[in-house]
C-alpha positions, -999 to 999 in steps of 0.1 A, spaced: -284 272 211 -287 287 176 -261 312 168 -263 337 140 -245 367 126 -226 384 99 -191 373 103 -156 369 91 -132 341 102 -123 344 138 -88 331 135 -62 343 110 -62 319 81 -44 338 55 -76 341 35 -94 375 34 -131 372 27 -142 391 -4 -175 401 13 -195 396 45 -216 365 48 -246 357 70 -245 325 90 -268 308 115 -262 276 134 -294 257 132 -285 225 151 -252 215 166 -240 186 187 -204 197 186 -181 214 211 -180 252 206 -145 251 192 -155 226 166 -185 248 157 -163 278 153 -140 259 130 -169 246 109 -184 281 105 -150 296 96 -144 269 70 -179 272 56 -176 310 53 -144 307 33 -159 279 11 -189 300 2 -167 330 -5 -143 311 -27 -166 288 -47 -200 290 -65 -206 253 -74 -223 234 -45 -201 204 -50 -169 225 -47 -182 241 -15 -190 207 0 -156 193 -11 -137 222 4 -155 221 37 -151 183 41 -114 183 32 -105 214 53 -123 198 83 -104 165 76 -72 185 77 -81 203 109 -93 171 127 -75 142 110 -84 107 120 -60 78 126 -71 61 94 -89 33 111 -123 24 96 -137 21 131 -130 57 138 -153 72 112 -149 100 85 -164 134 79 -192 140 53 -206 173 40 -238 182 22 -245 217 8 -277 228 -9 -307 251 -9 -334 225 -7 -329 189 4 -339 165 32 -315 144 52 -314 116 78 -279 108 89 -264 88 117 -234 106 133 -209 101 160 -216 116 194 -209 153 194 -200 153 157 -229 170 138 -236 205 127 -264 220 105 -259 256 96 -270 281 71 -244 303 53 -261 330 31 -287 310 12 -270 276 15 -277 249 41 -246 230 52 -246 197 71 -212 184 84 -210 152 104 -187 123 112 -199 87 110 -184 53 111 -184 32 80 -204 1 90 -193 -29 69 -221 -52 58 -218 -88 66 -214 -109 34 -244 -130 27 -266 -111 52 -301 -102 39 
């Protein structure tokens, strides 16, 4: 299931990568078309930005634009973590999680619902 390679975006996006980037899909519970979009967006983010927070922000917001929600809190929202060394434990919607490596960065992108806490519950 893990895919890897040296790649450029597969669809014309108007952005030309400045250099080739290595990627590898480590774990994915997304349809293949969603995976391809996540890889494409991550490649562009790593090419454009150096700060980890900027890379994560770009990936999250571009993915939100590509797959917008209805705005309902019960539908869930996308989240993104980028780094070289971290641990994670996330809950995600069915078929809405990908962990990939782009160059030296690990990227986790997932969608989860915001679960409101009940007032007064302990």
